[in-house]
N, C-alpha and C positions, 0 to 999 in steps of 0.2 A: 201939300200934300202929304199922305201919310204912309206911305208905301214902304219907307226907310226906316217904319218904326218897327218891320220885322226883322232886322240886322242889328237890333239894339242886343248891350250883351245881357243875360239873365243874373241877376240878382241871385247869390247863393248865403245860404246860410252860414254862419259863425259855429266852428266846432273848434274843442278844443285839440291840440296838439298833441301826435302821440311820445312819447319818450319813452325807451328803451331801457332797463335795467341795466346796473353794472353788472361784470361777470366777475368775480371774484378780486371785485373792485375794480374794476378796469371800466371803460370804456369799450362798449362791444367794438366799433372797429378796431382797436388797439388787438383785444381777447381775438377778433378772425385771425391778424395778422400774424399774431404770434403762437394760434392755433395753423394756420398753414405750412408757417416755417419748422415746427414741431413736426408735423408729416412730411416735409421733406426729407428734415435730417432723416425720422423709421422708415423712410424709403430709402435712402442709401444705406442706409447701417442693412439693412433685408437685402438688399441689393450688392451691396459693396464689401461688406462686411460680416457680417453673418455666417456664408455660406463656407468662408474659410476661415470661422472660430467653430463652425459644426465639424467640417470635416475633418479639421487636424490632419490635412497632406500635403503632397507634393508633385510636383511634376519633373521626372530624368527621365534623358535617355545616354544610352551607355555607347564610348566612342571605343570600339578595340582593334584589333593589329589582324586579325581574322575574321572568316563567314564561318555559318554555322553554328555557331555558338549561345549554348545554353546556358542563361541567368539566372542563379535562385539567390531570391532573399533571405537571409533566415534559413534555410535548408526547405524554402517553398518554390516552386518555379514556380515563374513568370511570365515566361518568356524567353523569345531570342535579337540580334542583338543588331538586327541590319533594319535601323531606318526608324525603329520603334519609338513611342514616347509612352512610359508608365505612369499610373497613378500609383502613387506607394507612404505608407505610412509617415508622418514626419517622426526624424527621431535618427539615433544610430543603427547603424545596418552593417550587417556583414555580408558584403556579395562574393557569388562563389560560381564559377565559369566552369564549361566544360565543351571544351570540339571535341564535336564528331561523339558526343561518349564518354569522353575521358578527361579525368579533371585536371585543370589548366592555373588553377591559382584562386584567390578570393581577395577582395581589397573589403576594407571599412572606412564607409563615408556617411556620412548624413545628410537627410532629404532634410531640407530646409520646410517650415511651418512658415506656409504664404498665408495670409492673412485677407489684402485688401485686394478686392477687383476678382476675386476669382474665377467668379461665373464665367467671365467674359473675357480674365485675359489667363493664359496657360502659360506664366514664366518657367521656363524649361533647365534645369541642370543639367548638365553634361559631364555624366563620372566615366572616367578613361579606366581602360585595361589593357597591360600589355603581354598579353600571351609567351611563354615561354616554352621552349621545345622539351619534351621528356621523352624515355622510350616508349610511353603508355601512350605518349600523345599521339606521337608518329604513327604506333602502330593504329591507332582508332581511325585516324584520319588514312592512312591508306588503303586497311581495310576498309573502310565505308567507300568510297572510294574504287577500288576494284566492286568490290559487291555490286553499286550501282550502274556502273558502267557493263559488267554481263544483265544486270537486271535492264537496264534502255537500248540496251543492243536487240533486241526484241521487238521494239517498234520500228516500223524502217519509211516510214512517213507521217509528216505533220500536217495539220493544217492551222488556218489563222487560229483555233480557240485553245490546241492541243499544241504546246510549245517542248523541247526540248533544252531540259533543266540544262545549267550550267556547269555540266559533270568535269570536262577542266579545266576550266576556267578556275574554277570555289577551289578543288585541288592544289592549283600552281600558289591561287593566293596567300593558304594555309602553309603548302611548303615554304613559299618567300618570307611568307610572314615569319613565321620560327623556327627558319634557317634548317632546314632538311639538307645533309649532303650530298644525297644521289637519290635519284628520284627513278634510275632510267628503266629500273626493270618495272614497278609500277605502270610506271606511262605508257612504256611497250605493253606488256600487257590491257593499257585498256585502250589504246590505238587499235591492236587487235582485233576490238569490239567494236569497233565504229563501223556501222550499215546507214547511213545516211546524211544528206549532204547537210546538214543542220548539227549534227552530231562533229562532223568533219569542221564545220567553221569553228565551232569552239575550241579543239583541240587546234585552230592554228592561231588564235586568238593567246591559249594557253603555253603558248609557245612564245608568242609575243611575251606574255609575264615573267616567264626563263630563263630568257633571254638576258633580259635586263637583271638577275639575281643572280648570284653565288652559287645558286643548286647544280650539280653535275642531273644533266637528263639527257644528253646525247647516249645514240649506242650505234653501232654497224647497221646492226638489224631495223632501227629505228628509222634509221634516213634511207635504207631502201623504202622500209615501207611509206614513208613520208613520199616521196620519188612517186610509186604505186599508185595512193590516195589522190597526189598531183594530176594524174595521167587518166585517173576517174571520173573525179570532183569538179575540173578546173580545166579539162583538157573535154572531158566527156570520151576516151577511150575508156572502151571496153574488153576489149583482148591485148596478150601481148606478143601474139603469133606464134607461141613455142606449140608442140604438138607431144602427145602422148608415146608411150612408148611402150613400143608391146613388148610385152611381159609370158614365158614361158614356166610353168615353175613347178617343180616335178616331186612330188608325196612319195613318201617311203615309212612301211609300215614297222613304227614302232612294238607292238604289240600293247597286250591290255585296251584293246579300245582306243589307240590313240594312231597318226601321225605325224612325221617328223620331217622337218625341213631344213634344212640350208642356210647359214645365216648371210648375209649380200646385204644390200640395197632393194628395195622393195618404189616401184615406180608408179603411182596412183596416180589418178587424173585421166581426163578425156578429151581435155582440153588445156587453153592459157584463158580464159576470160580471167577477168582485174576486177568486173565490178560483181558487187554483193547483191542476190544469192549464187548468183550463177560462178563464182568465183570457189563453191562448194567441189566442184568441178575441175578444179586448176590440176596444175599436173605438180605432185610431191615427189622426192625421192627420199625416203626414209630409208637409214638404216635400220638393221632390224639384228640378231643374235637370233644362234637354232635355238627351235625350239617346238614341242609337240604340241598337238591340239586334236583334241575328241571327236572320234568320228561321228560323233551323233550329239545333241542339244541334249541336255540333264532332261532327263524324264517325268512325268509326274509319281514313280514310283519311289525313285533317287531321294526327290525330296521329301516323299513323307518319309522314310528312313534317316533326314538331316532333322524335321521339323519333334522327331518321334524324341532323340536325342538334343533338342533343343526348342523345348515349349514356350523360349519364348517368341518362336517367329510361327505358332501354328496358328491356324485359322478362329479358336477361340479366342486368341490375343486380340488380334483387329484391334481396337478399341486401341489395345493400350500403344501397339506402332504407329498409329495413328495418331497420336497425342504424343510419343517420340518423335512424329514427324519422320520416321521410318516407311512410312506406306501412306498409302490413300483408301480411300473407303471401296473402290477396284480392287481391293488383295484378295486373288484364290476367289474370287467372283464367277461363282457355276462349277469349279473345283473340289473336288473335293480330297487330295491325294491319300493314299492307304497305303500301307505295307503288307497288306492281304492281297492287293489286285496288283500284278506285275504289269502292270501300265506301261504299257511304250513310247504314248502320246509326248510331246517337249512341254517340262512345265512352261507356266504364263500365268500373267496377270498377278508377279512378282515383281518388286523392286529394284533395284540396280542398291541399294543397302543388304537383301536378300540374298542376294547373287551374292554376294560381297560375303556375305555370314556361312555363304553353301562353301566358296571358295576355303576360307579358314577351316571351316568343319573338316572336308575331307582331306587338305592337308596335316592336319591332326591325327585324320585316320589312318591316308597311306604316308605318311613321315615324308611324300614329297611335296613340297612348297606345289600350289596349283591356282590358279586362277583365271582373270576374265583375258583372254587375248587382246592385244593392243589393234586397234585397227588396220596399220602396216600386218602384222602376222594372220588378221583374217585375210586383210585381202590376198595374201599369197595362195592362202588355203584354197580361196573359193576359186583364187586363178588355177590351181591345180586340179580343180573340179569343173574345169567351163565343160565339159562336153556334157554333163546329164543335165537332166530336161531339170523346168522348174517346177520345186512340189506344189499343188494346189490342193492339198490336202493338209491332215495333220497325222492321217493315218497314212504312210508311204511305203513302198517296198524298194529297198538298191541295190538292183544284184552285182554290180558293179563295188569291188572290194577296193578296187585301186586307189583309191583315193577321199575325204569327209564325206559324208551322205549331207540331204538337204541344206546345203551352204547358200542357197539359192530356195528361195520359197519359203514353205510352214510355218515357220514366224520369223519375225525378226527378231537379232541374237544382240545383245547388250555388247558392247566392249568395255575395256579399260581405261579409253581413249575420252579428256573432257572434248567436248564440240563448245571452241571458238573460231570464231564467226570469220575472221581472216589467218586463220593458222595457218594455211596451203601459200600466202601473197608474201610469209616470213619466212624464217630457219622454222621451222613444225615441232622443231626436234627442241626448239627452246622454246616455244608456246606448250607444249605441253609441258615441261619443267613449268612455267610459270603457271599454270594448269594445278599445278600436283602445289605452288604454293600459295596459289588464292582460289580455294575448292567454292567455285559460287559457279560455275557451269554445269548446265546437264552433260550428259553422255551419248555419245556416237553409237548408234547402232545401223547395223547391218543387215542387205540380203532378202525384205520385205518378207512378205507371207503371203500365206494362203489367198489370201483376198484383195491384191494386188495382181495388178497383168501381170503378167510373163513379161509383157513386152514393155513395159514401161519401169522394169528394176531389173537395173547391171551392179555387178561388182563393184564400178564407181559412184553407186547413187550415194545420199550420207542424210542418215536422218541423224535426229534428235528424243530426247525425252530429258524427264526430269528424274532426279537422282530415284527422289519418294513418288515417284507418277508408276502406275500401273496400266497392263494393257493386257488384255484377250490375244492380241498381236502379239505380245514379246515374249521373248525368252531369251536363253543364254547355254553356253556351251563352253565350255574349261580349256583351259591351257598350261602346258608345264614348261620349263626350262630343260632343252636336251639332254646335259649333264647332269643337271640330275636325277632326272628319268631315266638314266642309262645305268647310273648308280646303284639306284636301286634293283634293277632288273642282275 
């Protein structure tokens, strides 16, 4: 059969084999192998060595015994110390450290030049620094804590995305690390600004740090405040059960448009609330010296006389006042005080700084020290005018000349007392003293204005404004010490 012939292997023609020529005298296979090895070496060089040669940098972190520590490399700010890794130029450098803005020392250190595998592995060296205390450092740490405590006390609630910063624990950490001797005053000041559970917990954590250090931080006022804070934020008690003390205050006409008052204890407050902000009405017994207070708020005409002799405070100089932090954009808005117009309307839209400057000027003019009344003095004067109606106009007439006019209504009136949130839960006088030492708070205003409802504002109502703030509903009246006024007479 011939079928099998279909599967016979075909005969192919003979051809000459192809042979590759040598490359650089090397067999092609050897050349390809060497080329592959060279490419691998080049790739390894590019990946593992070249970045280190080109960058000439190293990675370092800093270990310090303080927090809030700024670091400068050869005079250039590079960041803070808390957990950060820095990529710096290799070589010798001088690193300077500032704790809360105060110079705390420097160290000379070498940043090593790492070469191998720097693209993937950041070998990090640690530079250690131990800050040493100095008067400048202690003042900076204390002032920053006081300033931040006053600012953050304005926030009374936090959520999952808005957290309370560790003000107290940072302060305690730095005080312990630097070896402060006594922080009882600034710690009490800070505690008087605890207005939330988050701040209270931060405060408790700070007490734990301080208790393990040699820093003195306890005081009678702080111990008492700790108990009240615990009742509020731990036990949930909102009232201590105390009741207000009714007062009847008598004014005596002192002449020259003033009424005088005897010294003694003034009882302010309408209850025993200990939870903030209801604690603004907590009972406070405050001792005052004899004083006299103006029958009327300072008028537009009187302020015009002041501006004439003190052009710095003129309305035309508003931009400079704003730049200096003495007033805001609302300074004298809508008001043009003139010495040619005897306007009896109360001056308003001026700042606390402006009111203080007016008091200094009138003191020089009269030879009698004149100032803004303290809250307790204003309160006593207001109680002496209890029977008078609430003034709902800037232009009012008071036919009763037995006590100061328009204590309630017309305009809110500035006082010389700082607003410290929990001042009524502690030693009130001590709180005011601390407010003078750490001037980071707003000021208390009293009496309401003509736009407030007369049933919503009482002599016990506490308002607050910043020192540079102005308002068309806030003015001021002045006060004197009785003995000096009497001497003048």
